N, C-alpha and C positions, 0 to 999 in steps of 0.2 A: 823643282822647288820642294824643299822638305816640308812634310806635313807637320803642323804644330802638334807638340806632344799633348796627350790627354792628361788632364789633371787627375790626380788620385782622388777618387770620391771620398768625401768626409762624411762620417755618420752624423745624422742630425740628432737633435736632443731626444727625439722620440725613440730612435733606435737605441741610443745609449740607455735610456730609461728601461727599455725592454730587456736589456742585458743584465740589469741589477736584480738579483733575486733575494735581497734582504741581507741582514747581517750574518756573518759567519757563525759557526757553532762556537768558536772560541770567544767571539764577542758576546754571544748570547750567554755563555757561561760566566764571563766577567760581569755582565749586567745582573745576572741572577745572584752572583756572589755579593755584589755591591748592595743589592736590595736586602739580602739576608743579613749582611753586616749592619746595615742601617736599622733593620728590625731588631737585631740582637742588642744594639746600643740603646734601644728604647727600654730594655729591661732595667737598665740602671737609673732611669728617670723616676723621680718621686711621683706619687699618684696625682698630685695637683698639676704637675707639668704634663702628664699624660692626658688629663682631662682637657687641658687647654688645646691639645692637638685635635680634639674632636674626632678620634679614630673610630672606625667601624666597630660595632659591639664585639664581633667575633675576634678581631685583632686585639682589641683592648683586653678582652678576657684571656686570650692566649698569653699576652705579656704579663698580666697580673698572676696567672697561674705559674708562669716560668719563675717568678720571684720566690715561689714556695718550694720549688723542686731542688733537691740536693744531690740526687743520684746522677752520676756522670752520663750514663746511657740515656736516662730519661730527659735530662736537660738538652742533650744533643738532639734527640728527636723533637723536643719542643721548639728548639731553635730552627730546625728544618721546617717545622710546621709554620712558624712565624714567617720564615722566608717565603713560603708559598703564598701566605696571605698578603704579604707585601706586594706581590705582583698584581694584586687586584685593586690597589689604591694608587692615588696620585702621590708619588714619593717626593715631588719637588717641594711642597710646603713643609714636609717633615724634615727634609735635608736642610732647608733654610733655617728652620727652628733649631735644629741641632747645632748648626754653625753659630747661631746667635748665643746658644748656651755655652759653647766653647769659648767664645769671646768674653762672655760674662764671667766665667770661672777663671779665665786668665787674668782679668782685671781684679777679681777678688784676691787671687793669689798674690798679685803684685802689691795690692793694698796691705795684705798681711806682712809681706816682706818689708814694706816701707815702715810699718809700725815696729817691727823687730829691729830694723836698723836704727831707727830713732831711739828706741829704748837703750840699745847698746851704746850709741853715741853719748846719750845722757849719762850713762854710768861711767864712761871712759874719760869724758872731758867736760869741764865747766863751760867751755866755749859752745858746746851744743845746747846747753841751757840758755845761754845768752841769745843764741840764734833762734831758738824756739820762742823765747819771750818776745823777740822782735817781730816774729810772724804772728804771734797770738798774744797781744798785750793784755787781753782780758782774762787770761787763765788765772787760776788760783795759785799764786806764786808760793805762799807758805806750804800748801798741801804738796805741790810738786817737789819743793826742796826737801820736805820731810820724807816723801816717797823715795827719792834718790838716795838720801842719807841712810834710810833704813835698809834699802836694797843693797847698797854697798856693804853695810855692816853684816847683812844676812849672808852675803857671799863668802864671808870669812868664817862663818859658823856652819854647823851641821843642821841648822833649823830648816824646815820646809820652806820653799820659795814663796811665802805668802805675800811679801811686799813686792817681789819680782812680778808676780801675777797682777797685783794691784796697780803697779806702774803701767803695765800693758793695758789694763782696763781704762786707766786714766787717758792714755793716748787714743784708745778706741773711741772714747767719748769726745775727744778733741778733734779727731779727723773723721769726717763723714764717711760712712760705709757705702761703697758703690752698690748699685742694684745688681743682683746676680741671682741665678737659679741654682739651687742646691742639687748636686748629683749625688747618688749613692757612692760610698767609698770604694766599692769593688768595681774594677774595670770590666767591661764586657769582653769576653773572649771571642775569637773568630771561629764561627761554626763551620763545619764541613757541609758541602752540598751533597745530596744523595748521589750514589754511584751512577744512577741512570742519567744524571745531569753532567757527568764528568767527561763527556765525549770531546775529542779533538776534531779539527778539520779533517775531512777525508782527503 
């Protein structure tokens, strides 16, 4: 009679856990790069937004100092310094806040584009005026008509776009501005990690 074959032993959870020795060097490098990029992005925030984050004093000072640096070599070193400080904080709330800012600024941009499209529509067709009046029956009709008429005339002359801007302001007052956080105009660059942190998997 044939002996029953022995089942191949399966490692239990404890033995599997013993085999895991942490993230690879490549993963660690990616994590450090992500932290540094997040820290560098903070440089573009206004001071009020930074205060809301309740950052550690040393990190906040490093970010504020980075705003004043113009030399390429110095700003690179400052970004690396910020990256090191970022490893000592809980990055999750900072990341969540930055994501919320991104959404706010996208909504703000969409709002501006809506105003621009509405202004161009009003200048191109009287139908747009009728549509706007149906949506906002309480608007100052004589003022809007005059703004449109003056802006159309202005476009055929060499005069500064005074009425063109006034029409945009009229629409800004008509449509509520969404809540958004102002970012500085210059985008944050991606800083390099120090050479000693650029190791690959062995």
